[in-house]
KOLTI-176985 format. One line per 8 residues: number of its first residue (from 1); for each residue x, y, z of N, C-alpha, C. Coordinates in steps of 0.001 Angstrom, whole numbers, plus 500000, padded with zeros to 6 digits. Last residue first. Example, Ala and Ser with C-alpha at 12.3 -4.5 7.8 and 13.67 -1.06 7.14 Angstrom:
% residues 2
2) 512850:497750:507080:513670:498940:507140:512900:500030:507870  513190:494310:507800:512300:495500:507800:513200:496700:507800 .
END
This chain:
% residues 376
376) 812442:954188:479510:814082:953456:479851:814027:951942:479596  810124:954824:479670:810886:954942:478380:812208:954216:478373  809444:954518:482171:808435:953658:481383:809640:953893:479800  810741:956448:483894:811383:955135:483810:810452:954332:482485  809307:958928:483641:810604:958369:483022:811052:957049:482802  807475:959511:485561:807116:958426:484484:808245:958406:483714  808572:961631:486664:808083:960425:487581:807941:959523:486623  808925:963670:484737:809924:962943:485080:809549:961844:486132 .
368) 806140:965080:485183:806165:964138:483905:807364:963070:483831  805030:965577:488452:805706:966023:487181:806254:965228:486197  802565:967304:490394:803228:966115:489451:804038:966478:488674  800973:969127:490875:801308:968410:492200:802171:967287:491515  800270:972473:490542:801322:971709:490120:801492:970514:491556  798555:974383:492002:798560:974363:490144:799522:973192:489487  797075:974844:494494:797611:973819:494156:797762:973921:492431  796183:977346:497064:795841:976650:495689:796944:975976:495251 .
360) 795992:976713:500504:796744:977329:499180:796134:976483:497769  794025:978522:502711:793765:977338:501696:794761:977613:500348  792466:980438:503932:793627:979684:504762:794057:978393:503731  790675:981763:503099:790182:980652:504163:791402:980123:504497  791731:983388:501516:791303:983663:502802:790826:982915:503639  793010:981680:499380:793841:982229:500620:792987:982993:501641  790507:981606:498096:790973:980264:498793:791896:980410:499978  789942:983819:496922:788947:983133:497824:789733:982115:498700 .
352) 792374:984026:495324:791797:985060:496444:791327:984530:497205  791901:981755:493399:792822:981892:494628:792750:982759:495408  789559:983029:491883:789357:982250:493198:790579:981686:493734  790184:985089:491052:789271:985631:491850:789278:984341:492512  792519:984235:489440:792837:985167:490756:791800:985197:491404  790808:982635:487415:791557:982516:488468:791851:983091:489519  787323:984256:487264:788568:983890:486817:789513:983483:487980  784051:982423:487618:785035:983165:488004:786557:983081:487419 .
344) 781775:981239:487183:782290:981831:485871:783617:982709:486461  779685:978772:487975:780959:979706:488531:782016:980200:487465  778213:977320:486043:777719:978300:487102:778778:979228:487527  777608:976514:482744:778186:976615:483975:777787:977567:484666  775792:974216:480197:775946:975537:481021:776908:975400:482352  777220:971913:477988:776381:972384:479275:776579:973508:479782  778424:971898:475999:777891:970736:476049:776993:970970:477174  778159:974598:473829:778717:974289:474843:777868:973142:475266 .
336) 778942:974937:470290:777753:975118:471343:778655:974112:472475  781486:977367:469249:780978:976383:469146:779775:976136:470407  783162:979999:469106:781574:980105:469859:781194:978820:469419  786308:980659:470407:785909:979834:469695:783740:979920:470239  788549:982013:471595:787283:982953:470849:786466:981819:470273  790003:980457:473479:790311:981263:472506:789990:982045:471547  788377:978667:474625:789182:979783:475732:789941:980677:474827  787197:977374:472906:786413:978240:473459:787126:978926:474357 .
328) 788071:975288:471547:788145:976383:470700:787521:977432:472147  784586:973515:472394:785946:973392:471593:786674:974547:471209  783232:974454:475209:782986:973967:474023:784634:974172:473341  783255:974678:477755:782680:973415:477555:782462:973158:475966  785599:975924:480009:784835:976081:478959:784172:974814:478862  786275:976997:483386:785849:976140:482544:784631:977000:481399  787341:978046:485485:787257:979148:484081:786927:978306:483157  788217:975046:487247:788023:976702:487055:788667:977297:485434 .
320) 787585:972533:489190:787948:972933:487673:787495:974375:487924  789171:971736:492527:788290:972250:491759:788760:972864:489843  789815:969258:495146:790052:969419:493353:788891:970143:493086  788677:968664:497218:790336:968840:496941:790407:969175:495937  785962:968743:498988:786568:968964:497977:788349:969142:498442  785231:968994:501774:785411:968001:501480:786108:967743:500122  786385:971333:503167:785512:970709:503781:785262:969214:503385  787825:972043:501359:788579:972356:502176:787235:971334:503191 .
312) 785051:973649:499797:786712:973713:499504:786941:973486:501149  782294:974371:499863:782670:972715:500048:784471:972821:499705  781794:977040:499864:781776:976352:501252:782184:975057:501309  782423:977518:497449:783728:978406:498121:783310:977569:499377  780682:976161:495853:781921:976139:495727:782953:976334:497303  778137:977760:496613:778332:976235:497164:779863:976035:497117  779005:980099:495263:778759:980159:496700:778947:978692:497348  779284:979255:492843:780376:979860:493504:780011:979750:494832 .
304) 777608:976597:491878:777168:977755:492196:778999:978290:493084  778620:973809:489437:778141:974255:490948:777985:976052:491224  779867:973411:487469:778204:972948:487191:777787:974076:488310  782605:973480:487916:781501:975058:487801:780478:974651:487201  783039:970639:490364:783114:971342:489233:782588:972698:489404  784980:969125:492474:783680:970062:492518:783884:971277:491238  786375:966205:493613:786494:967545:492531:785049:968150:492423  788230:964649:495917:787057:964657:495475:786723:966029:494457 .
296) 790576:961467:496123:790498:963209:495800:788789:963476:495514  790394:959162:499194:790592:959806:497205:790091:961675:497296  790904:958797:501306:792449:958939:500493:791728:959466:499098  788925:958379:502733:789526:959432:502781:790639:959788:502147  785832:956829:501753:787362:956856:501155:788081:957836:501620  783994:957689:503988:784444:956147:503186:785590:956238:502663  784205:960681:504197:784150:959438:505451:784344:958098:505032  783562:961170:501357:784977:961165:502339:785240:960599:503379 .
288) 780781:960473:501368:782432:959320:500522:783861:960171:500879  779747:962376:503109:780039:960595:503089:780897:960277:502493  780288:964707:501240:780962:964130:502913:781070:962797:503233  778577:964186:499042:780166:964746:499381:780761:963973:500330  776101:963771:500646:776593:962645:499710:778108:963158:499419  775788:966174:501522:775556:965030:502499:776430:964060:502159  775579:967897:499545:776732:967930:500178:776645:966650:501137  772973:967122:497942:774080:966978:497449:775504:966823:498643 .
280) 771128:967664:499954:771527:966120:499769:772947:965685:499273  771228:970120:499926:771475:969715:501159:771651:968126:501397  770646:970788:497509:772042:971190:498084:772310:970260:499111  768658:968148:496057:769090:969310:496484:770426:969286:497079  767925:966856:492973:768865:966544:494364:769339:967815:494749  765643:965499:491050:765890:966948:491958:766913:966223:493005  765906:964425:487956:765416:963736:489507:766052:965125:489969  764791:965682:485033:765721:965891:485909:765204:965327:487401 .
272) 763856:965895:482383:763385:964749:483255:763784:964997:484260  764096:967232:480115:763251:967838:481534:762730:967113:482203  766202:968638:478261:766028:967390:478775:764960:968199:480110  766878:970533:475722:765763:970748:476961:765319:969246:477649  768840:970643:473433:767950:969452:473999:766558:969645:474699  771637:972079:475488:771226:971900:474290:769828:970606:474312  770666:972197:479028:772005:972199:477547:770841:971917:476798  771324:972431:482548:770893:973035:481542:771763:972978:480208 .
264) 772593:970232:484239:772866:971402:484102:771944:971607:482764  772982:967663:487328:772636:967835:485660:772279:969598:485614  776260:967544:488923:774688:967371:488623:774282:967818:487360  778933:965268:489418:778324:966318:488543:776423:966320:488672  780535:964212:491474:779154:964248:491586:778519:965281:490766  783702:962306:491810:782831:963359:491355:781617:963206:491525  786806:960870:492790:785418:960935:492970:784741:962483:492441  790141:959361:492189:789502:960606:492617:787786:960460:492479 .
256) 792248:957089:493314:790782:957162:492765:790313:958236:493142  795611:956159:492118:794800:957295:493132:793426:957284:492375  797360:953250:491937:796217:954532:490903:795450:955113:492369  797906:950639:492960:798464:951634:492817:798255:952956:492219  795521:949868:493654:795740:950344:494692:797331:951043:494778  792944:948452:492228:794396:949155:491752:794823:950079:492409  791313:947376:494245:792173:946368:493039:793112:946930:492220  790525:949407:495925:791216:947968:496479:791906:947292:495296 .
248) 789557:951253:494166:790317:951185:495405:791278:950231:495379  787581:949622:493243:788964:950397:491891:790145:950553:492878  785835:949168:495268:786497:948132:494748:787628:948307:493884  785092:951786:495578:785911:950730:496881:786635:950004:495880  783811:952660:493666:785010:953104:493911:785918:952577:494630  781538:950939:493546:782814:950867:492503:783982:951785:492686  780480:951231:495613:780803:950086:496043:781708:950166:494573  779418:954460:495366:780439:953989:496659:781038:952360:496082 .
240) 777879:954017:493049:779223:954665:493041:780054:954180:494172  775771:952383:494370:776755:952042:492938:778054:952845:493013  774605:954427:496036:775346:952778:496564:775937:952246:495572  774435:956804:494153:775088:956720:495369:775711:955202:495959  772306:955335:492737:773611:956198:492310:774500:955888:493243  770404:955018:494800:770775:954357:493766:771892:954315:493628  769865:957820:495322:770394:956733:496586:770899:955781:495845  768942:958927:493284:770286:959536:493429:770474:958326:494896 .
232) 767522:957560:490926:767060:957710:491519:768736:957995:492302  768859:959143:487446:768314:958062:488309:768012:958316:489704  769926:961995:486784:769015:961004:485823:768478:959887:485991  771143:963271:488463:769848:963587:487965:769011:962618:487136  774126:963081:488698:773325:963059:489578:771909:963695:488613  775981:961067:486928:775554:962127:486704:774394:962503:487676  779108:959526:489056:777763:959202:488316:777261:960877:488294  782347:958757:488563:781530:959827:489023:780212:959198:488695 .
224) 785910:958563:489104:784914:958133:488972:783650:958879:489158  789177:958813:487857:788116:959315:488380:787124:958382:487618  792339:957361:488187:791306:956814:487779:790046:957530:488597  796023:957592:487741:794722:958449:488228:793591:957836:487847  797466:956414:486175:797751:956413:487884:796906:957281:488476  797141:953452:484673:796980:954693:484909:797285:954965:486282  797348:950620:483884:798440:951243:484677:798220:952857:484776  795567:949105:482814:796897:949448:481898:797853:950760:482313 .
216) 794426:948380:484701:795240:947371:484440:796027:948105:483234  793025:950800:485092:793687:950544:485681:794810:949361:485559  791546:950973:482092:792347:952034:482525:793511:951630:483667  789979:948614:482824:791014:948303:481999:791882:949590:482035  788019:949177:484731:788779:948068:485182:790487:948268:484049  787115:951815:483710:788052:952052:485099:789164:950756:485027  785246:950411:481917:786796:951035:481417:787668:951527:482731  782958:948996:482491:784743:947947:482967:785676:949188:482210 .
208) 781241:950296:482132:781410:950340:483463:782862:949476:483334  781258:950554:479219:781434:951742:479808:781961:951484:481279  780241:947802:478483:782306:948392:478394:782380:949615:479149  778164:948039:479555:779006:947333:480456:780343:947553:479703  776294:949602:478654:776360:950031:479627:777588:949486:479970  776097:950715:475081:776561:949652:475467:777317:950032:477258  775878:953264:474099:774758:952320:474467:775347:951305:475515  777565:954441:472819:777556:954650:474493:776222:954038:475028 .
200) 778074:953765:470461:778657:953021:471493:778243:953111:472696  774986:954561:469251:776168:954854:469388:776694:953672:470186  771715:955046:470801:772019:954737:469720:773791:955085:469668  770419:956131:473412:769736:955547:472405:770276:954790:471199  770245:956584:476645:771573:956360:475251:770875:955410:474359  768178:956034:477798:768690:957597:477886:769747:957601:476817  767367:953522:478424:766675:954545:477944:767049:956230:477330  769546:952518:479553:768983:951940:478367:767803:953141:477738 .
192) 769498:953640:482134:770279:953794:481195:770204:953772:479587  767298:953150:483455:767235:954217:482995:768132:954332:482028  768285:950268:483681:766743:950460:482643:766857:951765:482449  770574:950818:485564:770553:949919:483456:769107:950216:483034  771772:952844:486848:770610:952301:486918:770522:951465:485084  774113:954699:486951:774275:953211:487165:772875:952455:487079  774781:957008:484607:773820:956539:485448:774068:955031:485394  777776:958287:484341:776558:958905:483966:775440:958145:484801 .
184) 780274:957056:484601:779245:956149:484294:777870:956780:483499  782842:958885:483766:781847:959057:484862:780595:957582:483650  786190:958490:483796:785211:957926:483003:783950:957934:483947  789515:959481:483687:788177:959786:484120:787239:959195:483272  792406:958924:484195:791410:958427:483294:790247:958817:484110  795960:960239:483741:794807:960383:484297:793843:959699:483597  798192:960260:482320:798436:959816:483372:797031:959708:484363  799318:960343:479019:798280:960121:479614:798545:959973:481109 .
176) 802130:959821:477555:802123:960700:478807:801057:961048:479794  802495:957699:476233:802028:959243:475593:802361:959752:476438  801947:955683:477758:802795:955409:477310:803557:956989:476633  798879:955857:477719:799770:956106:478894:801170:956120:478651  798135:955325:475762:798130:956618:475985:798529:956956:476791  798457:952643:475469:799531:953642:474272:799133:954845:474745  797173:951829:477278:797941:951249:477298:799034:952622:476748  794241:952217:475990:794842:952908:477422:796405:952927:477513 .
168) 794717:950154:474002:794504:951800:473705:795137:952729:474930  794869:948030:475755:795650:948321:474964:795750:949601:474492  792434:948370:476917:792961:948129:477560:794246:948526:476780  790084:950155:474689:790650:949023:475650:791594:949149:475999  788077:953468:475883:788807:952222:475019:789297:951018:475633  785290:955279:476297:785847:954064:476272:786759:953697:475242  785199:958991:475248:784762:957580:474870:785741:956260:475425  787422:961110:477719:786921:960488:476162:786059:959402:476047 .
160) 788941:962437:479366:787855:962077:479824:787235:961962:478264  792584:962247:480402:791349:961821:479452:789993:961838:479928  795015:964220:481795:794102:963064:481754:793183:963229:480677  798646:965397:482187:797670:965192:481160:796473:964203:481486  801082:967239:483687:800137:965820:483640:798718:966596:482801  802454:969285:482558:803263:968362:483254:802048:967138:483479  802110:971194:479267:801251:970957:480709:802424:969441:481547  803187:971849:476986:802476:972743:477785:802420:972634:479390 .
152) 803791:969864:475524:804864:970512:475434:804698:971626:476398  801570:968245:475814:803004:967761:476420:803962:968655:476439  800262:968633:473850:799541:969444:475153:800975:969340:476336  800924:967205:471573:801397:968821:471708:800834:968637:472746  800615:964616:472440:802097:965059:472068:802384:966514:472072  798123:964801:472565:798918:964624:473981:799916:964765:473443  797370:965145:469850:796855:966125:470566:797800:966051:472205  798051:962385:469295:799195:963593:468397:798711:964802:469741 .
144) 796376:960711:470423:797635:960361:470812:798902:962059:470424  793981:961431:469095:794289:961684:470423:795884:961796:470947  794498:960510:466479:794409:961559:466913:794468:962299:468300  794539:957711:466951:795870:958561:466821:795896:960132:466456  791903:957177:468186:793357:957078:468920:794464:958025:468249  790026:959642:466343:790519:958268:467012:791637:958736:467614  787803:961739:466296:788857:961895:467253:789300:960194:467624  786313:961035:464041:786773:962044:464031:787777:962433:465377 .
136) 785806:958210:464690:786402:958431:463259:787251:959825:463495  784580:958456:467151:785567:957187:467204:786075:957262:465554  783358:960399:469167:782721:960251:467572:784428:959633:467282  781996:961732:471021:781685:960235:471309:781879:959905:469600  783353:964478:472001:782321:964114:472129:782814:962276:471965  786417:964884:474606:785661:964856:473474:784430:964101:473412  788662:966741:476769:787497:965891:476708:787241:965834:475100  791279:966807:479148:791244:966752:477574:789635:965747:477297 .
128) 792708:968585:481513:791654:967436:481421:791343:967875:479992  795754:969388:482563:794705:969603:481817:794147:968361:481836  797992:971196:484920:797234:969939:484902:796005:970302:484264  799023:973480:484989:799722:972957:484686:798791:971489:484105  797602:977246:484686:797299:975798:484852:798393:974853:484446  798888:979692:483725:799086:979298:485375:798882:977793:485008  797800:980761:481912:796941:981179:483384:797366:980809:484495  799217:979858:479615:799092:981252:480291:798626:981561:481784 .
120) 797641:977956:479551:799120:977688:480265:799324:979165:480438  795570:978718:477829:795429:977647:479358:796583:977759:480182  796983:979713:475981:795635:980449:476410:796191:980005:477677  798165:977280:474567:799210:978565:475163:798299:979260:475442  795951:975693:473885:796997:975249:475169:797454:976484:475428  794670:977030:471834:794020:976836:472948:795078:976263:474428  797035:976737:470285:796723:977695:470321:795553:978090:471581  797096:974188:470055:798150:974886:470068:798050:975953:470884 .
112) 794548:973457:468412:795020:972611:470015:796133:973731:471002  794859:974708:466389:794165:975445:467050:794504:974665:468549  796800:973043:464920:797463:974482:465159:796348:975200:466299  795593:971100:464661:796574:970649:465821:797214:972376:465801  791937:971640:464964:793426:971372:464323:794135:971312:465579  789187:970304:466643:790230:971352:466809:791353:970519:466151  786195:969939:465393:787194:969078:465938:788410:969874:465537  782465:970563:465446:784063:970981:465525:785009:970174:466144 .
104) 779366:971752:464771:780309:970636:465118:781810:971083:465069  776465:973426:465550:777786:973530:464685:778362:972124:465563  773173:971250:465847:774465:971949:466296:775800:971974:465528  770886:969597:466104:771575:970253:464797:772448:971342:465574  771296:966668:467926:770806:968036:468055:771952:968919:467186  771451:964127:467820:770142:964409:467221:770210:965768:467443  774103:963147:469071:773655:963123:467644:772807:963967:466990  774648:965605:471904:773680:964584:471192:773538:964319:470005 .
96) 775856:967319:473044:776308:967100:472235:775547:966147:471373  774173:967987:475652:774221:969107:474538:774507:968842:473017  772363:965537:476947:773409:965968:476457:773346:966842:475372  769739:963513:476936:770383:964869:478352:771276:965851:477780  770244:961537:475571:768939:962471:475430:768846:963533:476428  772307:960642:473411:772278:960715:475084:771138:961664:475291  773605:959270:470888:772488:959666:470993:772196:959647:472551  776738:959232:469456:775940:958723:470296:774337:959567:470529 .
88) 778814:960737:467935:777696:959725:467240:777041:959158:468181  779750:963848:467659:779333:963036:468493:778693:962031:468011  782273:966600:468191:781646:965745:467554:781312:964461:468136  783392:968292:469671:781977:968340:470207:781410:967361:469201  786645:968204:470948:785390:968437:469596:784614:968216:470477  788272:968941:473096:788966:969115:471840:788140:969035:470642  788386:971307:475572:787152:970373:474396:787879:969903:473447  789683:971217:478668:789649:971416:476904:788876:970690:476415 .
80) 789335:971795:482085:789139:970959:480830:789670:971770:479816  792030:972691:484819:790915:973014:483603:790441:972060:482832  792625:972679:488170:792877:972180:486712:791732:972639:485798  793834:973034:491707:793035:973481:490717:793805:972793:488925  793930:971876:494460:794039:971385:493096:793638:972047:492346  793906:972790:497588:793044:972618:496716:793708:972790:495273  795097:972670:500963:795215:972772:499815:793996:972299:499031  795806:971608:504102:795171:973328:503787:794835:973321:502326 .
72) 795666:968206:503841:796503:969392:504340:795259:970561:504167  794678:965838:502962:794670:966919:502153:795733:968092:502475  793855:963952:505350:794768:963586:504389:795052:964472:503434  793412:966185:507764:794036:964956:507675:794632:964496:506814  791479:967876:505894:792445:968429:506593:793446:967271:507144  789781:965661:505825:790171:966494:504584:791386:967366:504845  788915:965208:508107:789264:963622:507501:790283:964577:506259  787567:967156:509382:788925:967019:509848:789665:966090:509204 .
64) 785455:967745:507131:786621:968786:507740:787624:968468:507864  784142:965440:508096:784732:965740:506364:785894:966911:506697  783255:966004:510551:784067:965114:510514:785092:964760:509088  781826:968464:510041:782893:968535:510856:783726:967606:510774  779437:966930:508412:780596:968116:507732:781869:968279:508575  778254:965779:510432:778984:965089:508995:779803:965773:508524  777177:967574:512137:778241:966723:512564:779160:966097:511362  775595:968791:509953:776514:969706:510822:777491:968696:511510 .
56) 773603:966561:509490:774548:967224:508527:775550:967679:509068  771719:965251:510963:773160:964996:510942:774108:965706:510454  769562:965071:509609:769418:965749:510635:770911:965795:511295  769925:962966:507332:769436:964733:507453:770157:965508:508421  770271:960515:507557:771635:961363:508052:770956:962768:508021  767972:959166:506867:767867:959476:508197:769264:960227:508520  768366:959349:504124:767647:960259:504315:767565:960354:505904  771806:957984:503742:770448:957781:503780:769857:959129:504262 .
48) 774538:958173:503728:773905:958912:502493:772561:959259:502622  775361:957259:506332:775247:958581:505890:774737:959294:504606  774799:954548:505714:773961:955445:506389:773959:956765:506264  776349:953951:503897:775132:954088:503106:774062:954456:504399  778937:954025:505250:778476:954856:504310:777345:954911:504350  777753:951570:506997:778198:952643:507537:778169:954216:506279  778458:949519:504672:777377:950127:505041:777287:951214:506202  781700:949983:504230:780188:950368:503191:778889:950855:503835 .
40) 782843:951731:506985:782636:950307:505936:781686:950735:505348  784800:954692:507423:783323:953627:507562:783586:952493:506810  788069:954885:509268:787198:955057:507686:785751:954276:507788  788901:956179:512356:788267:955247:511079:787182:955527:510113  788638:958037:514365:789429:958136:513336:789539:957092:512659  786244:958581:516215:787494:957629:516328:788591:957437:515619  784321:959333:513985:784966:960104:515198:786228:959324:515970  783509:957096:512421:784637:958273:512328:785302:959192:513032 .
32) 782089:955677:514645:783244:955278:514096:784118:956119:513416  779880:957560:515105:780829:957248:516173:782117:956376:515440  778958:957878:512630:779325:958882:512935:780255:958511:514259  777774:955193:512705:778892:955730:511645:779429:956697:512077  775873:955468:514556:777082:954276:514841:778128:954770:513935  774118:957181:513892:774922:957513:514773:776281:956606:515110  772922:955419:511554:773593:956856:511542:774794:957222:512462  771718:953560:513104:772995:953513:512153:773726:954350:511905 .
24) 769948:955177:514238:771134:954335:515263:772097:954077:514181  768253:955968:512256:769108:957242:513073:770407:956198:513982  768820:953382:509358:768156:954013:510590:768795:955178:511176  768434:952605:505834:769145:952842:507185:768135:953685:508300  766652:952387:504436:766150:951536:505278:766997:951976:506350  767392:953443:501682:766557:954036:502509:766164:953481:503610  770229:951661:501331:770182:953437:501455:768824:953523:502505  768706:949448:500211:769376:949311:501328:770099:950838:501850 .
16) 766811:950641:498396:766119:949968:499415:767115:949753:500692  768855:950969:495981:768186:952292:496711:767294:951935:498213  770061:948382:496086:770599:949522:496364:770135:950612:496926  767713:947479:494455:768137:947061:495762:768754:947880:496479  767524:948734:491976:766723:948709:493352:766920:948507:494278  769859:947519:490714:769946:949054:491497:768953:949376:492518  770930:944460:492324:770212:945223:491362:770022:946599:492178  773877:942624:492678:772714:943489:493900:772252:944338:492839 .
8) 775510:941614:490699:775346:940527:491925:773990:941601:492883  776347:943361:489016:775393:942295:488606:774747:941513:489634  778362:944348:490283:777623:945520:489756:775996:944164:489429  780410:942437:490566:779818:943030:491710:778559:944211:491124  781248:941923:487832:780306:940876:488242:780017:941315:490077  782077:944668:486871:780484:944061:486370:780220:942737:487211  784728:944808:487693:783813:945338:488622:782060:944938:488434  786452:941958:486893:785854:943110:486830:784731:943313:487978 .
END
């Protein structure tokens, strides 16, 4: 389990490992990448470090080269669909937190079909479904039933829900779920305990081991990420790099995808955000590309359209589009959003932008028939 590696190096030590990197180490890492070699972990840390700030243009150029080499001139488009905003966990930074006195809603079968129909009409064939952390309102039977309905509309379904055990992930995989996304939120145990006050989400280790359980259950895609803005970003990048490298090597049959969502305004008015500048943010993304060149990197609608437009092709290979973070939002619902989005453009605007840049938007790169062997 990754927790063995996680325990071996304290978060604070990871921070120091990053900030102690020198310009000589940065230049050595850039030389490695220029030779067509993926970075070692220590070289990755050098590019994440403050010492790499003045080398941003060179890092970006190498990231562009690696992205084109591995993914060509394509960007994969997907949409999130929230099945529920009901939650029994208290996370002080989240709009869905149990303490927030907001309207709560879990979609019925009819509402799931209605949402799916609206999304499918937009051309989307890959869907990410999300819930809050309410194990009773959105239990495994509910999720499985939702997946059965959604498979009528979409070729690929991924989940970003509360952590499950290995057997439960296996059951969802049989139903047709081929992707699992579990963001750790923060890898700093002290901060994690301060910001997760009640509910199952308090259990850091159970969440931390969820990608292991998903990998063992045979999930085709494993998504990892840290929510930048909760703790020291250099420590987050140390631990995320460590985690992604471990998952990539251990579950080599699964494709690892990475994301760095940044804090956005939400109900509850969380005011302790650790700032991460755009310049730092893009350097982190470029560094991940040079370290793990075969991993997809997603850029969400949390970011501005200007920043997203510049990152596609440079590092980002996956974009969420027209995101609604409220259950029923696509078909006219007005329940509370989990967080505010920045890029509100419609799909035709996104595809036009991509084509102007010489990038092909991809709506489908997988067919469920690939997994038909599981039912034989």
